[in-house]
C-alpha positions, 0 to 999 in steps of 0.5 A, a space after each residue: 944677227 945670224 949664228 954664223 957671223 961673229 960667234 966665235 973663231 971662223 973655222 976653215 971650209 975643208 973643216 967644215 966639209 970634212 965634217 959634213 962628210 962624216 955625217 953624211 958618209 952613212 946616207 947612201 947606204 942601203 937599209 936592210 927590210 927584214 924577210 923582204 923578200 916573203 912580204 906582199 901588198 894587202 889592202 881591203 875594206 872593213 866596214 861596221 855595221 853596213 859602213 864603211 869604218 871611219 877610222 881604225 888600226 888593222 894589224 898583222 902577226 905572222 905566225 909562219 915558221 922563222 917569221 913568227 911575232 913579226 908585227 905590221 900594223 896599218 891605218 883604216 881611213 873611210 873604210 879601206 886600208 893599204 899596206 905596201 909590200 916594203 912594209 907588209 905583212 909576211 905571206 903565211 898564216 897571220 893573226 889579223 887584229 882590227 881595233 877601232 876607238 869607242 865613243 868613251 875612248 874605249 878600243 873594241 876590236 876583233 880578231 882572228 887568222 887568216 892566210 897572206 898570199 902573193 900575188 893575189 889582186 883580191 881585196 881582203 874586205 872585213 864585215 863587222 856587226 856590233 852587238 846588240 843589247 837585249 
C-alpha cells in the first residue's frame, strides 16, 4: 500500500505545489565562498621514504592578513593530492600539515610554512623520511 493512498485526507494539488515551491525556493541561490577571489588550486605529490604515500591528509592554514586561520584539507591518495580553487587555500603564506595514520592507529605527520602563489603551475611536492631508531 502506498503512503499516498488512503493515508488520510487528500490535499489539493495547489497546496502540495505551494509547499514544494516554498522548500525549493532557496535552491537557486548562489552560495558565497569566503575569499573566493584569493583562493587557488594546489596539487602535488607526497613521498615517504622514496615511496608514494598510500593515504593521508594535507591541510593548509592561511597566515595572510585578513584571512589568518582559514584552513582547508585535502586527501592524499596513492601519493597525490589536489584541492581545486573553489575549495583551495588562500594565496600567500600558509602553514601546511601532512598527517598519516600509523599502523598502531597513531597519527604522525610533519608541518612547515609555504608561500602559495596564484597561477603557479608548479607541483607542491613533499619528500618525507621516517627517523631511524638507533
